[in-house]
PAZAPA-4460 file (N, C-alpha, C; in steps of 0.05 Angstrom, whole numbers, plus 32768, in hexadecimal, padded with zeros to 4 digits):
% residues 224
    n_x    n_y    n_z   ca_x   ca_y   ca_z    c_x    c_y    c_z   seq   type   mol
   84D7   80AE   8382   84BA   80B1   8386   84B1   80CE   8380     1      M     A
   84C3   80E1   8380   84BC   80FD   837D   84AF   8103   8362     2      L     A
   84B9   80F8   834C   84AB   80FE   8332   848F   80F4   8331     3      P     A
   848A   80DC   833D   846E   80D1   833E   845C   80E4   834D     4      R     A
   8465   80ED   8365   8455   8100   8374   8450   811A   8365     5      Y     A
   8464   8122   8357   8461   813B   8347   844C   8138   8332     6      F     A
   844C   8121   8324   8438   811C   8310   841C   811C   831B     7      F     A
   8418   810F   8332   83FE   810E   833F   83F4   812A   8347     8      L     A
   8407   813A   8352   8400   8155   835B   83F8   8166   8343     9      I     A
   8408   8163   832D   8402   8173   8315   83E7   816B   8309    10      L     A
   83E2   8151   8308   83C8   8148   82FD   83B1   8152   830E    11      F     A
   83B4   8151   8329   839F   815B   833A   839A   8179   8336    12      S     A
   83AF   8187   8332   83AC   81A4   832E   839D   81AA   8314    13      A     A
   83A1   8199   82FF   8393   819D   82E6   8375   8198   82EA    14      M     A
   836E   8183   82FA   8352   817D   82FF   8345   8193   830E    15      V     A
   8352   819E   8322   8347   81B3   8333   8343   81CD   8323    16      I     A
   8355   81D2   8310   8354   81EB   8301   8340   81E9   82EA    17      N     A
   8335   81D2   82E4   8323   81CF   82CD   8308   81C2   82D5    18      S     A
   82FA   81CD   82E9   82E1   81C1   82F2   82CB   81C0   82DD    19      P     A
   82CC   81D2   82C9   82B7   81D3   82B5   82B8   81BB   82A2    20      A     A
   82CF   81AD   82A2   82D2   8197   828F   82CD   817C   829B    21      Q     A
   82C2   817B   82B4   82BE   8162   82C2   82A6   8153   82B7    22      E     A
   8295   8160   82A8   827D   8153   829D   8277   815D   8281    23      S     A
   826D   814B   8270   8266   8152   8255   8249   815D   8254    24      M     A
   8239   8158   8269   821D   815F   8268   8217   817C   8263    25      L     A
   8226   818F   826F   8221   81AB   8268   8224   81B2   824B    26      P     A
   8233   81A2   823C   8238   81A8   8220   8222   819E   820E    27      G     A
   820E   8190   8219   81F8   8185   8208   81E3   819B   8203    28      I     A
   81DE   81A0   81EA   81CA   81B5   81E1   81B3   81A6   81D4    29      D     A
   819D   81A2   81E2   8187   8192   81D8   8178   81A1   81C1    30      Y     A
   8179   81BB   81C1   816D   81CA   81AB   817D   81C5   8191    31      S     A
   8197   81C5   8194   81A9   81BF   817D   81A5   81A2   8174    32      F     A
   81A1   8190   8187   819D   8174   8181   8183   8170   8171    33      L     A
   816E   817E   8178   8155   817D   8169   8159   8186   814C    34      D     A
   816A   819A   8148   816F   81A4   812D   8180   818F   811D    35      K     A
   8191   8181   812B   81A1   816C   811E   818F   8155   8114    36      L     A
   817C   814E   8126   8169   8138   811F   8158   8141   8107    37      I     A
   814E   8159   8107   813E   8163   80F1   814E   8163   80D7    38      A     A
   8167   816B   80D8   8177   816C   80C0   817D   8150   80B6    39      A     A
   8181   813D   80C8   8185   8121   80C0   816D   8115   80B2    40      A     A
   8155   811C   80BB   813D   8112   80AF   8138   811D   8093    41      K     A
   8144   8133   808D   8142   813F   8073   8158   8135   8060    42      V     A
   8170   8133   806B   8188   812E   805A   8192   8112   8058    43      N     A
   818C   8101   806D   8198   80E6   806D   818C   80D6   8056    44      Y     A
   819C   80CA   8044   8192   80BC   802D   817E   80A6   8033    45      P     A
   8184   8096   8047   8172   807F   804D   8157   8089   8057    46      K     A
   8156   80A0   8064   813D   80AB   806D   812D   80B4   8054    47      M     A
   813A   80C1   8041   812C   80C9   8029   8121   80B1   801A    48      R     A
   8130   809B   8019   8127   8083   800B   810F   8077   8019    49      A     A
   810F   8078   8034   80F8   806D   8043   80DF   807E   803E    50      T     A
   80E2   8098   803D   80CC   80A9   8037   80C1   80A4   801B    51      K     A
   80D3   80A0   8008   80CB   809B   7FEC   80BB   8081   7FEA    52      D     A
   80C3   806D   7FFA   80B3   8053   7FFA   8097   8058   8004    53      K     A
   8094   806A   8017   8079   8070   8021   8068   807E   800B    54      L     A
   8075   8090   7FFC   8067   809D   7FE6   805F   8089   7FD1    55      K     A
   8070   8076   7FCB   806A   8062   7FB7   8052   8051   7FC0    56      I     A
   8052   804A   7FD9   803B   803B   7FE4   8021   804B   7FE2    57      A     A
   8023   8065   7FE7   800B   8076   7FE5   8001   8078   7FC8    58      E     A
   8014   807A   7FB5   800C   807A   7F99   7FFF   805F   7F91    59      Y     A
   8009   804A   7F9D   7FFE   802F   7F97   7FE1   802D   7F9F    60      S     A
   7FDA   803A   7FB5   7FBD   803A   7FBE   7FAC   8049   7FAA    61      I     A
   7FB6   8060   7FA1   7FA7   8070   7F8E   7FA4   8060   7F73    62      Q     A
   7FB9   8053   7F6B   7FB8   8044   7F52   7FA4   802D   7F55    63      K     A
   7FA4   801F   7F6C   7F92   8009   7F70   7F75   8012   7F6F    64      A     A
   7F70   802A   7F7A   7F54   8035   7F79   7F4C   803C   7F5D    65      K     A
   7F5F   8048   7F4E   7F58   8050   7F32   7F55   8038   7F20    66      L     A
   7F61   8021   7F27   7F5E   8009   7F17   7F42   7FFE   7F16    67      D     A
   7F31   8009   7F28   7F15   8001   7F26   7F09   8007   7F0B    68      W     A
   7F12   801C   7EFF   7F07   8024   7EE4   7F0F   8010   7ECF    69      F     A
   7F24   8000   7ED4   7F2D   7FEC   7EC1   7F1C   7FD3   7EC2    70      N     A
   7F0D   7FD0   7ED8   7EFC   7FB8   7EDB   7EE4   7FBA   7EC9    71      V     A
   7ED9   7FD2   7EC6   7EC0   7FD6   7EB6   7EC7   7FE0   7E9B    72      V     A
   7EBD   7FD3   7E86   7EC1   7FDC   7E6B   7EA8   7FE9   7E60    73      S     A
   7EAC   8000   7E53   7E95   800F   7E49   7E95   800C   7E2A    74      F     A
   7E7D   8006   7E1F   7E7A   8004   7E02   7E61   8013   7DF9    75      T     A
   7E62   801B   7DE0   7E4A   8028   7DD5   7E48   8022   7DB7    76      Y     A
   7E2F   8022   7DAD   7E2A   801D   7D91   7E16   8031   7D87    77      L     A
   7E1C   803B   7D6F   7E09   804F   7D63   7DFD   8043   7D4A    78      Y     A
   7DE2   8042   7D4A   7DD4   8039   7D32   7DC1   804F   7D29    79      S     A
   7DC7   805D   7D14   7DB6   8073   7D0A   7D9B   8069   7D01    80      P     A
   7D86   8079   7D07   7D6B   8071   7D00   7D66   8071   7CE2    81      N     A
   7D74   8081   7CD3   7D6F   8084   7CB7   7D82   8074   7CA6    82      N     A
   7D8F   8061   7CB2   7DA2   8051   7CA2   7D94   803C   7C92    83      S     A
   7DA1   8032   7C7E   7D94   801E   7C6C   7D8D   8005   7C7C    84      T     A
   7D9E   7FFE   7C8F   7D99   7FE5   7C9F   7D81   7FE9   7CB0    85      T     A
   7D7E   8001   7CBB   7D66   8006   7CCC   7D4C   8005   7CBC    86      A     A
   7D4D   800E   7CA2   7D35   800E   7C91   7D2E   7FF2   7C89    87      L     A
   7D42   7FE1   7C84   7D3D   7FC6   7C7B   7D35   7FB4   7C93    88      V     A
   7D44   7FB7   7CA9   7D3E   7FA7   7CC1   7D39   7FBA   7CD9    89      N     A
   7D21   7FC4   7CDB   7D1B   7FD7   7CF1   7D21   7FCA   7D0C    90      P     A
   7D2C   7FDA   7D1E   7D32   7FCF   7D39   7D2C   7FE5   7D4E    91      S     A
   7D26   7FDC   7D65   7D21   7FEF   7D7B   7D3B   7FFA   7D86    92      L     A
   7D52   7FEE   7D7F   7D6C   7FF6   7D8A   7D7B   8008   7D77    93      L     A
   7D6C   801A   7D6B   7D7A   802E   7D5A   7D84   8045   7D6B    94      N     A
   7D97   8054   7D60   7DA3   806A   7D6F   7DBB   8061   7D7F    95      G     A
   7DC1   806F   7D95   7DD8   8068   7DA6   7DD1   8051   7DB9    96      Y     A
   7DE4   803E   7DBB   7DE1   8027   7DCE   7DFA   8026   7DE0    97      Q     A
   7DF6   8026   7DFA   7E0C   8026   7E0D   7E0D   800C   7E1C    98      F     A
   7E25   8004   7E24   7E27   7FEB   7E33   7E3F   7FEB   7E46    99      G     A
   7E3D   7FDB   7E5B   7E53   7FD8   7E6E   7E59   7FBA   7E72   100      F     A
   7E72   7FB3   7E75   7E79   7F97   7E79   7E8F   7F95   7E8E   101      S     A
   7E90   7F7F   7E9C   7EA5   7F7A   7EB0   7EA9   7F5C   7EB3   102      T     A
   7EBE   7F55   7EC2   7EC3   7F39   7EC7   7EC2   7F35   7EE6   103      T     A
   7EB7   7F1E   7EEE   7EB5   7F18   7F0A   7ED0   7F17   7F18   104      I     A
   7EE3   7F0A   7F0A   7EFE   7F08   7F16   7F0B   7F23   7F1A   105      G     A
   7F09   7F34   7F06   7F15   7F4F   7F09   7F07   7F5F   7F1E   106      G     A
   7EEC   7F5C   7F1F   7EDD   7F6B   7F33   7EE5   7F63   7F50   107      F     A
   7EEA   7F49   7F54   7EF0   7F3F   7F6F   7F0E   7F45   7F76   108      L     A
   7F1F   7F48   7F63   7F3B   7F4C   7F68   7F41   7F69   7F71   109      Q     A
   7F31   7F7C   7F69   7F37   7F98   7F6F   7F37   7F9F   7F8C   110      K     A
   7F23   7F96   7F9C   7F24   7F9C   7FB9   7F3D   7F90   7FC6   111      P     A
   7F45   7F78   7FBD   7F5D   7F6C   7FC8   7F76   7F7D   7FC1   112      V     A
   7F77   7F87   7FA9   7F8E   7F98   7FA1   7F8F   7FB2   7FB1   113      A     A
   7F78   7FBE   7FB7   7F77   7FD6   7FC7   7F80   7FD0   7FE4   114      V     A
   7F76   7FBA   7FEF   7F7E   7FB3   800B   7F9C   7FAD   800C   115      R     A
   7FA6   7FA0   7FF7   7FC3   7F99   7FF7   7FD3   7FB3   7FF5   116      S     A
   7FCA   7FC6   7FE5   7FD9   7FE0   7FE3   7FD8   7FEF   7FFE   117      A     A
   7FC1   7FED   800C   7FC0   7FFA   8026   7FD2   7FED   803A   118      R     A
   7FD5   7FD3   8039   7FE7   7FC5   804B   8004   7FCC   8046   119      M     A
   800B   7FCF   802C   8026   7FD7   8025   802C   7FF3   802F   120      E     A
   8017   8004   802E   801A   801F   8038   801F   801F   8056   121      Y     A
   800F   800F   8064   8012   800D   8082   802E   8003   8089   122      D     A
   8038   7FF0   807A   8053   7FE5   807F   8068   7FFB   807A   123      I     A
   8065   8009   8064   8078   801F   805E   8077   8035   8073   124      A     A
   805E   803B   807D   805B   804F   8092   8069   8046   80AC   125      K     A
   8065   802C   80B3   8072   8021   80CB   8091   8022   80C9   126      S     A
   809A   801B   80B1   80B8   801C   80AC   80C2   8038   80AF   127      N     A
   80B3   804C   80A5   80BC   8068   80A8   80BC   8070   80C5   128      L     A
   80A7   8069   80D4   80A6   8070   80F0   80BD   8063   8100   129      D     A
   80C3   804A   80F9   80D9   803C   8107   80F3   8049   8100   130      E     A
   80F7   8050   80E7   8111   805C   80DF   8114   8078   80EA   131      Y     A
   80FD   8086   80EE   80FE   80A0   80FB   810A   809E   8117   132      N     A
   8101   808A   8126   810B   8086   8141   8128   807D   8141   133      M     A
   812F   806B   812E   814A   8062   812C   815D   8078   8125   134      N     A
   8155   8089   8112   8166   809F   810A   816A   80B3   8121   135      L     A
   8155   80B9   8130   8157   80CB   8147   816B   80BF   815B   136      E     A
   816A   80A5   8160   817C   8098   8173   8199   809A   8169   137      A     A
   819D   8096   814F   81B8   8097   8144   81C4   80B3   8145   138      M     A
   81B3   80C7   813F   81BD   80E3   8141   81C4   80EA   815E   139      V     A
   81B3   80E2   8171   81B9   80E7   818D   81D2   80DA   8196   140      K     A
   81D6   80C1   818F   81EE   80B2   8196   8207   80C0   818B   141      Q     A
   8207   80C8   8172   821E   80D4   8166   8222   80F1   8171   142      R     A
   820C   80FE   8178   820F   8119   8183   821B   8117   819F   143      Y     A
   8213   8104   81AF   821D   8101   81CA   823B   80FA   81C9   144      F     A
   8243   80E9   81B6   825F   80E3   81B3   826F   80FB   81AB   145      I     A
   8263   810B   8199   8270   8124   8191   8274   8137   81A8   146      Y     A
   825F   813A   81B9   8261   814C   81D1   8276   8140   81E4   147      V     A
   8276   8126   81E7   828A   8119   81F8   82A6   811E   81EF   148      Q     A
   82AB   811B   81D5   82C6   811F   81CB   82CE   813D   81CC   149      Q     A
   82BA   814E   81C9   82BF   816B   81CC   82C9   8171   81E8   150      T     A
   82BA   8166   81FC   82C2   816A   8218   82DD   815F   821F   151      A     A
   82E3   8147   8214   82FD   813B   8219   8313   814C   820C   152      I     A
   830E   8156   81F4   8322   8166   81E6   8327   8180   81F6   153      L     A
   8312   818D   8200   8316   81A5   8210   8326   819F   8229   154      N     A
   8320   8188   8235   832F   8180   824D   834D   817C   8246   155      W     A
   8352   816F   8230   836E   816A   8228   837C   8184   8222   156      R     A
   836E   8197   8216   837B   81B1   8210   8383   81BF   822A   157      I     A
   8370   81BF   823D   8377   81CC   8257   838D   81BD   8265   158      K     A
   838D   81A3   8264   83A3   8193   8270   83BD   8199   8264   159      S     A
   83BD   819C   8249   83D6   81A3   823B   83E0   81BF   8243   160      L     A
   83CD   81D1   8246   83D5   81EC   824E   83E1   81EC   826A   161      E     A
   83D6   81DC   827C   83E1   81D9   8297   83FC   81CC   8297   162      G     A
   83FF   81B7   8286   8418   81A9   8284   842E   81BA   8279   163      A     A
   8426   81CA   8265   8439   81DD   8258   8443   81F2   826B   164      E     A
   8430   81FD   827B   8437   8211   828F   8449   8205   82A5   165      S     A
   8443   81ED   82AE   8454   81E0   82C2   8470   81DA   82B7   166      S     A
   8471   81D1   829D   848A   81CB   8291   849C   81E4   8290   167      L     A
   8491   81FA   8288   84A0   8213   8287   84AB   821A   82A2   168      K     A
   849A   8217   82B6   84A3   821E   82D2   84B9   820B   82DB   169      E     A
   84B6   81F1   82D6   84CA   81DE   82DF   84E4   81E0   82CF   170      E     A
   84E1   81E7   82B6   84F9   81EB   82A6   8509   8203   82B0   171      K     A
   84FB   8218   82B8   8508   8230   82C3   8517   8229   82DD   172      Y     A
   8509   821A   82EE   8515   8213   8308   852D   8200   8304   173      K     A
   852A   81ED   82F1   8540   81DB   82EC   8559   81E9   82E1   174      F     A
   8554   81FC   82CE   856A   820A   82C3   8578   821D   82D7   175      E     A
   8568   8226   82EB   8574   8236   8301   857F   8226   8317   176      K     A
   857D   820B   8315   8588   81F9   8329   8577   81F8   8342   177      G     A
   855D   8200   8340   854C   8200   8357   853E   81E5   835C   178      L     A
   853D   81D4   8347   8530   81BA   8349   8540   81A6   833A   179      E     A
   853F   818C   8342   854F   8177   8334   8543   8170   8319   180      P     A
   8552   8161   8309   854A   815A   82EE   8531   8148   82EF   181      F     A
   852F   8137   8303   8518   8124   8304   84FD   8133   8303   182      D     A
   84FB   8149   8311   84E2   8158   8312   84DD   8165   82F7   183      I     A
   84F2   8170   82EB   84EF   817C   82D0   84E8   8167   82BC   184      Y     A
   84F4   814F   82BD   84EF   8139   82AA   84D2   812F   82AD   185      N     A
   84C8   812F   82C6   84AC   8126   82CB   8499   813A   82BE   186      S     A
   849F   8154   82C1   848E   8168   82B4   848F   8166   8296   187      A     A
   84A6   815F   828B   84A9   815C   826E   8499   8144   8264   188      L     A
   8499   812E   8274   848A   8116   826D   846C   811C   826E   189      S     A
   8463   812B   8282   8447   8132   8284   843E   8143   826D   190      T     A
   844F   8155   8265   8449   8166   824E   8447   8156   8234   191      Y     A
   845A   8143   8230   845A   8132   8218   8441   8121   8217   192      S     A
   8438   8116   822E   8420   8106   822F   8407   8117   8229   193      A     A
   8407   8130   8233   83F1   8141   822E   83EE   8148   8211   194      S     A
   8405   814C   8203   8405   8151   81E7   83F9   813A   81D8   195      V     A
   8402   8122   81DF   83F7   8109   81D2   83D9   8106   81D6   196      Q     A
   83D1   810A   81EF   83B4   8108   81F5   83A4   811C   81E5   197      F     A
   83AE   8134   81E2   83A0   8149   81D4   839D   8141   81B6   198      K     A
   83B2   8137   81AA   83B2   812F   818E   839D   8118   818A   199      I     A
   839E   8105   819D   838A   80EF   819B   836E   80F9   819E   200      E     A
   836A   810C   81B0   834F   8117   81B4   8346   8127   819B   201      S     A
   8358   8134   818E   8351   8143   8176   8348   8130   8160   202      E     A
   8355   8119   815E   834D   8105   814A   8331   80FA   8151   203      G     A
   832D   80F3   816A   8313   80E8   8173   82FD   80FC   816F   204      A     A
   8303   8116   8174   82EF   812B   8170   82E7   812E   8152   205      F     A
   82FB   812D   8141   82F6   8130   8124   82E6   8118   8119   206      L     A
   82EC   8100   8123   82DC   80E9   811B   82C0   80EB   8124   207      V     A
   82BC   80F3   813D   82A0   80F6   8148   8291   810C   8138   208      A     A
   829E   8121   8131   8291   8137   8122   828A   812D   8106   209      K     A
   829C   811E   80F9   8297   8114   80DF   8280   8100   80DF   210      T     A
   827F   80EE   80F3   8269   80DB   80F5   824E   80E9   80F9   211      N     A
   824E   80FE   8108   8235   810D   810D   822C   811B   80F3   212      L     A
   823F   8128   80E6   8238   8136   80CD   822F   8122   80B7   213      E     A
   823A   810A   80B8   8232   80F6   80A3   8215   80EF   80A5   214      E     A
   820A   80ED   80BD   81EE   80E5   80C0   81DC   80FE   80BE   215      I     A
   81E6   8115   80C6   81D6   812E   80C4   81D5   8138   80A7   216      V     A
   81EA   8134   8098   81EA   813B   807C   81F5   8156   8075   217      G     A
   81FC   8166   8089   8208   8180   8085   821D   8185   809B   218      V     A
   822D   819A   8096   8241   81A2   80AA   8233   81AD   80C3   219      K     A
   823E   81A7   80DA   8231   81B0   80F3   8231   81CE   80F4   220      L     A
   8245   81DB   80E9   8246   81F8   80EA   822F   8205   80DA   221      E     A
   8223   81F6   80C8   820D   8202   80B7   81F2   8200   80C5   222      S     A
   81F1   81F2   80DC   81D8   81F0   80EB   81D7   8205   8101   223      I     A
   81C4   8217   80FF   81C2   822D   8112   81AD   8227   8127   224      K     A
***
């Protein structure tokens, strides 16, 4: 039973000596988080595509308005007063003659086209607003996971330091014949487990950092 008690005592000592690692909340920097969200809105490809769709919808409104000029056709005719035709067949319509023409169908279709373009713009604007909120949520989720994995890694590092210190002490006592092998072996097992936990935490930390940088679009170190 002695090795089990030793492990519990060692683990309790690690917890007592590392009170700053009991919560991830102190590690959250909301100012930095706002900068991450701003960077994601600029760099994330799908956000750029959503913004481009809104611009296209805006251009469609402008085009639909300008198409009004295509509904009306302008014509003119010039008949000089001193021409041979005018002398033989005098007419009151000599000189410049202007005219406009349109079609009822084309005239009625244009308001519908403008309203349709405005509706497409409203839909694109709603999609952009929705994606803004979704992107903010995704950045926050990945940032919180990143902070969580950072806190866990720091905890594992401190645990490994404590386990390494205890192992050195127990190894010294065992070699001097002051303690039995079981206690030294328990300290060795605790140290080996701490090394494994630290390596696993390093992997989880790197994955969380990569996922956050993927949506932000730049390295975290470049955001001040």
